[in-house]
C-alpha positions as CSV (number, residue, x, y, z in Angstrom):
1,M,10.3,-9.7,14.0
2,H,13.6,-11.2,13.1
3,Y,15.7,-8.1,13.5
4,Q,13.7,-5.7,15.8
5,F,12.6,-8.4,18.6
6,N,15.3,-11.0,18.0
7,L,12.6,-13.5,17.2
8,Q,13.6,-16.5,15.2
9,A,11.2,-18.2,12.5
10,P,9.5,-20.6,13.1
11,Y,7.8,-18.6,16.0
12,D,6.7,-20.4,19.2
13,F,3.0,-20.9,19.6
14,V,3.0,-18.2,22.4
15,S,4.5,-15.3,20.3
16,L,2.6,-12.5,18.8
17,P,2.3,-13.9,15.0
18,K,1.2,-17.1,16.2
19,L,-1.5,-15.6,18.9
20,L,-2.9,-13.1,16.1
21,G,-2.3,-15.5,13.1
22,V,-3.8,-18.7,14.2
23,P,-7.2,-17.2,15.5
24,G,-7.3,-14.9,12.6
25,G,-6.8,-17.8,9.9
26,I,-9.6,-19.6,11.6
27,L,-12.2,-16.8,11.7
28,L,-11.0,-15.6,8.1
29,T,-11.4,-19.2,6.8
30,F,-14.7,-20.0,8.2
31,G,-16.0,-16.4,7.7
32,A,-15.0,-16.5,3.9
33,G,-16.6,-19.8,3.5
34,A,-19.9,-18.7,5.2
35,L,-20.1,-15.8,3.3
36,A,-19.4,-17.4,-0.1
37,Y,-22.3,-19.9,1.0
38,L,-24.6,-17.0,2.0
39,K,-23.8,-15.3,-1.7
40,T,-24.8,-18.5,-3.3
41,R,-28.1,-18.6,-1.5
42,A,-28.9,-15.2,-1.7
43,E,-31.4,-14.0,-4.4
44,K,-29.9,-12.9,-7.4
45,Y,-31.8,-9.8,-7.8
46,L,-30.0,-8.3,-4.6
47,G,-26.7,-7.7,-6.1
48,N,-25.2,-6.4,-9.4
49,A,-24.8,-9.3,-11.9
50,R,-21.7,-7.5,-13.5
51,V,-19.6,-7.7,-10.0
52,R,-20.9,-11.1,-8.6
53,G,-18.0,-13.2,-10.1
54,G,-15.5,-10.5,-8.9
55,E,-17.1,-10.3,-5.5
56,M,-17.0,-14.3,-5.0
57,A,-13.3,-14.6,-6.3
58,F,-12.2,-11.8,-3.6
59,V,-14.1,-13.7,-0.9
60,L,-12.4,-16.9,-1.9
61,I,-9.1,-15.2,-1.9
62,F,-9.6,-14.1,1.7
63,G,-10.6,-17.8,2.5
64,L,-7.5,-19.2,0.8
65,A,-5.1,-16.8,2.5
66,G,-6.5,-18.0,5.8
67,L,-6.4,-21.6,4.9
68,A,-3.0,-21.5,3.5
69,G,-1.5,-19.9,6.3
70,L,-3.3,-22.6,8.6
71,V,-1.8,-25.2,6.4
72,L,1.5,-23.7,6.7
73,Y,1.3,-23.7,10.5
74,A,0.4,-27.3,10.6
75,A,3.3,-28.2,8.2
76,T,5.9,-26.7,10.4
77,G,9.0,-29.1,10.4
78,K,8.0,-31.0,7.5
79,G,9.4,-31.1,4.0
80,A,6.7,-29.2,2.3
81,V,7.1,-25.8,4.3
82,G,8.9,-24.0,1.4
83,L,6.3,-24.8,-1.2
84,L,3.5,-24.0,1.4
85,L,5.4,-20.8,2.2
86,A,5.0,-19.8,-1.5
87,V,1.5,-20.6,-1.9
88,H,0.6,-18.6,1.3
89,L,2.7,-15.6,0.4
90,G,1.1,-15.6,-3.1
91,T,-2.4,-15.7,-2.0
92,V,-1.6,-13.0,0.4
93,L,0.1,-10.9,-2.4
94,A,-2.9,-11.5,-4.7
95,L,-5.1,-10.6,-2.1
96,F,-3.2,-7.2,-1.7
97,L,-3.1,-6.5,-5.4
98,T,-6.9,-6.8,-5.8
99,L,-7.7,-4.5,-2.8
100,P,-7.7,-1.4,-4.8
101,Y,-10.3,-3.1,-7.2
102,S,-12.7,-4.4,-4.5
103,K,-15.0,-2.7,-2.0
104,L,-12.4,-2.7,0.6
105,V,-11.1,0.5,-1.0
106,H,-14.3,2.0,0.4
107,G,-12.7,2.3,3.8
108,F,-9.4,4.5,2.4
109,Y,-11.9,7.0,0.6
110,R,-14.3,7.1,3.6
111,F,-11.4,7.8,5.8
112,A,-10.1,10.6,3.5
113,A,-13.5,12.1,3.1
114,L,-14.0,12.3,7.1
115,L,-10.7,13.8,7.4
116,R,-11.5,16.5,4.8
117,D,-14.8,17.3,6.2
118,A,-13.3,17.6,9.6
119,Q,-10.6,19.9,8.4
120,T,-13.2,22.0,6.4
121,N,-15.5,22.1,9.4
122,R,-12.4,23.2,11.7
123,I,-11.7,26.1,9.3
124,R,-15.5,27.1,9.4
125,Y,-15.7,26.9,13.1
126,T,-12.5,28.8,13.8
127,L,-13.8,31.5,11.3
128,T,-16.9,31.7,12.9
129,I,-15.5,32.2,16.5
130,V,-12.9,34.8,15.3
131,V,-15.7,36.7,13.4
132,T,-18.5,36.6,15.9
133,H,-16.7,36.6,19.3
134,E,-17.8,39.4,21.5
135,P,-16.3,39.7,25.0
136,K,-19.3,39.5,27.4
137,Q,-18.0,42.1,30.0
138,K,-15.7,44.9,29.4
139,I,-12.8,45.0,31.7
140,A,-12.1,48.1,33.2
141,P,-8.3,49.5,32.9
């Protein structure tokens, strides 16, 4: 944002990072808190006990990343911005480092499977048209 659009940090409230980040952080924080609450209230037999701790930790990392971003925004202009920025970027880094080991990697694999299936079906469909195509009318010379 700094070099491409010549926007100096900290950004105004009516800028793209703030318009997306503030509501996103609020929704992420409340959503993660609600999901953590529901996970603690759910029946134990509904999930796999081996992954319960990892799932809860991942949900809490999501919530902490959103909360750290909101606290960082609230502390704009104060002396603790440097420390809060380090905490926020650290939680975001932890979130991205744990992505490959979570359920969210399913989205990537699902997209790759759909892409491969579409390519395979396209080849089959093309071969079917080429092999079975017969003109309905013969054009007289």
